[in-house]
C-alpha positions in Angstrom: -38.8 -1.9 -21.2 -37.7 -5.5 -20.7 -34.0 -6.2 -20.7 -33.0 -2.7 -19.6 -32.2 -1.2 -16.2 -30.7 1.9 -14.7 -27.0 1.4 -13.6 -26.7 1.6 -9.8 -25.2 4.7 -8.3 -21.8 4.4 -6.6 -18.5 2.7 -7.3 -18.4 0.6 -10.4 -18.8 -3.2 -9.9 -15.2 -4.0 -10.7 -14.0 -1.5 -8.1 -16.3 -3.1 -5.5 -15.0 -6.5 -6.2 -11.3 -5.4 -6.1 -11.7 -3.4 -2.9 -13.4 -6.5 -1.4 -10.2 -8.4 -1.9 -8.1 -5.6 -0.3 -10.4 -5.4 2.8 -10.9 -9.1 3.4 -9.8 -10.6 6.7 -6.3 -11.9 6.8 -3.7 -12.6 9.5 -1.9 -9.2 9.3 -3.2 -5.7 8.9 -0.5 -3.5 7.4 -0.7 0.3 7.5 1.9 2.5 5.7 2.3 6.1 4.6 3.9 6.3 1.2 5.2 9.4 -0.4 4.0 9.2 -4.0 1.2 9.4 -6.4 -1.7 7.0 -6.7 -0.2 5.8 -10.1 3.3 5.2 -8.5 1.8 3.1 -5.7 -0.8 1.3 -7.8 2.0 0.1 -10.2 3.2 -2.2 -7.3 0.1 -2.4 -5.0 -3.0 -2.9 -7.1 -6.6 -2.2 -5.8 -7.0 -6.0 -5.2 -4.2 -5.8 -2.6 -4.2 -2.4 -1.1 -6.6 0.4 -0.3 -5.4 4.0 -0.5 -6.5 7.2 1.1 -5.2 10.7 1.5 -3.0 11.2 4.6 -3.6 14.4 6.4 -0.2 16.1 7.1 0.8 16.8 10.6 1.0 20.3 11.9 3.9 22.1 10.1 4.0 19.6 7.2 3.3 21.1 3.8 0.7 19.2 1.8 2.3 20.3 -1.5 5.8 19.0 -0.7 4.9 16.1 1.6 2.2 14.3 -0.2 1.7 10.9 1.4 -1.0 8.4 0.9 -2.1 6.0 3.7 -1.9 2.5 2.3 -3.8 -0.4 4.0 -3.1 -4.0 3.2 -4.5 -7.2 4.8 -2.2 -10.1 4.1 -1.7 -13.6 5.3 2.1 -13.4 5.1 4.5 -10.5 5.4 7.5 -12.0 3.7 6.6 -10.6 0.2 6.1 -7.0 1.6 9.8 -5.9 2.0 10.8 -6.5 -1.6 7.6 -4.9 -2.8 8.2 -1.8 -0.7 11.8 -1.7 -2.0 10.6 -1.9 -5.6 8.4 1.2 -5.0 11.6 3.2 -4.7 9.5 5.8 -2.7 9.9 7.1 0.9 7.6 5.3 3.2 6.7 4.9 6.9 5.5 1.7 8.5 2.8 2.4 10.9 2.1 -1.2 11.7 2.9 -4.1 12.3 6.2 -3.9 14.0 7.1 -7.3 12.6 7.1 -5.8 9.1 9.5 -3.1 10.2 12.0 -5.8 11.4 11.6 -7.6 8.0 12.3 -4.5 6.1 15.4 -3.7 8.2 16.6 -7.3 7.7 16.2 -7.0 3.9 18.1 -3.6 3.9 21.0 -5.1 5.9 21.2 -8.1 3.5 21.2 -5.8 0.5 23.8 -3.5 2.0 26.0 -6.5 2.9 25.7 -8.0 -0.6 26.4 -4.7 -2.2 29.7 -4.4 -0.3 31.1 -7.7 -1.5 33.6 -7.6 -4.3 
């Protein structure tokens, strides 16, 4: 019938567009493991910025109590990442790049120093 077609199988078009943004080539490739739910992470890192996948726990880690998601970002600049990670208020591990680890430590030191001032 003219004007009608079957919807394609697979991810919906909006998801394909958003994930395209998150996987585009940029200067830095960031990989994190964040302890939290998809909803908690997506509140600060939407699908247009980050891709999420289940992280397989290491030997001896309990999946029920140590649920971490692997988060991948491709970004041009890293300077916005430390405040965003802090706003998650969730435990996280930076897998790469090392430069991000240094920026997060710098932010933590500045916050601690400012908090100590009367």
